[in-house]
C-alpha positions in Angstrom: 115.4 -28.7 -72.0 113.2 -28.8 -75.6 110.6 -27.1 -76.2 107.0 -28.9 -75.9 103.8 -29.3 -77.9 100.4 -28.1 -76.9 98.6 -31.9 -77.5 95.2 -30.0 -78.2 96.7 -26.8 -80.3 100.0 -28.3 -81.4 101.3 -24.5 -80.0 105.2 -24.4 -79.0 105.6 -24.3 -75.5 109.0 -23.0 -74.7 111.4 -24.1 -71.9 110.2 -22.0 -68.9 107.3 -21.1 -70.0 104.3 -22.0 -68.2 102.5 -25.1 -69.0 99.7 -28.0 -67.6 99.9 -31.5 -67.2 96.6 -33.4 -67.6 96.3 -37.1 -66.2 93.2 -38.9 -66.8 92.1 -42.0 -65.3 89.3 -44.5 -66.6 88.9 -47.3 -64.0 86.2 -49.6 -64.6 83.4 -49.1 -61.2 81.6 -52.3 -59.4 78.3 -51.7 -56.9 78.4 -55.4 -56.1 75.7 -56.6 -57.9 75.9 -58.9 -61.0 72.9 -59.4 -63.2 73.2 -62.9 -64.5 70.1 -65.0 -64.8 72.6 -68.8 -64.6 69.9 -70.2 -67.0 70.5 -68.4 -69.9 74.1 -67.7 -69.6 76.6 -71.1 -70.6 79.4 -70.1 -68.0 82.0 -72.4 -70.1 81.6 -70.2 -73.6 81.6 -67.0 -71.7 84.8 -68.2 -69.8 86.1 -69.0 -73.7 85.2 -65.9 -75.0 87.0 -64.0 -72.6 90.5 -66.2 -73.2 89.9 -65.1 -76.7 90.4 -61.7 -76.1 93.8 -60.4 -76.1 95.4 -59.6 -72.7 95.4 -55.8 -73.6 92.2 -55.0 -74.4 90.7 -56.5 -71.7 92.6 -54.6 -69.2 91.3 -51.5 -71.4 88.0 -52.1 -70.0 89.0 -52.0 -66.6 91.9 -49.5 -66.2 92.9 -46.5 -68.7 95.4 -43.3 -68.3 95.8 -40.6 -70.6 98.7 -37.7 -70.0 98.3 -34.2 -71.9 100.4 -31.5 -72.0 98.6 -28.3 -72.6 99.2 -24.8 -73.1 97.5 -22.0 -70.6 95.0 -21.4 -72.9 93.8 -25.0 -73.6 94.0 -25.5 -69.9 91.2 -22.6 -69.5 89.3 -24.2 -72.2 89.4 -27.8 -71.0 88.7 -27.0 -66.9 85.7 -24.9 -68.1 83.7 -28.3 -69.8 86.5 -30.8 -69.4 83.2 -33.8 -70.3 82.4 -31.1 -73.7 79.0 -30.9 -72.2 76.3 -29.0 -74.2 76.1 -25.0 -73.2 74.2 -25.1 -69.8 75.2 -28.3 -68.3 78.4 -27.2 -67.2 
């Protein structure tokens, strides 16, 4: 097994040293309500717009996944404030 780099600070993590894997999944959510005023929307034009967008970009609007390797220090920093909220809101 070879050394790995921390994705946050680029520190070398040698084989046998402690490291952390962080997986983040971002999924679209739906509350069951669709706000559409049928009088103002041309559904045919809307479908044409959607069909012109590359499939991979449409998929990213619904689901995206990230995987990172963190050294112990960066794991602590990440866990202390994963959303980078201002002080006092974490």
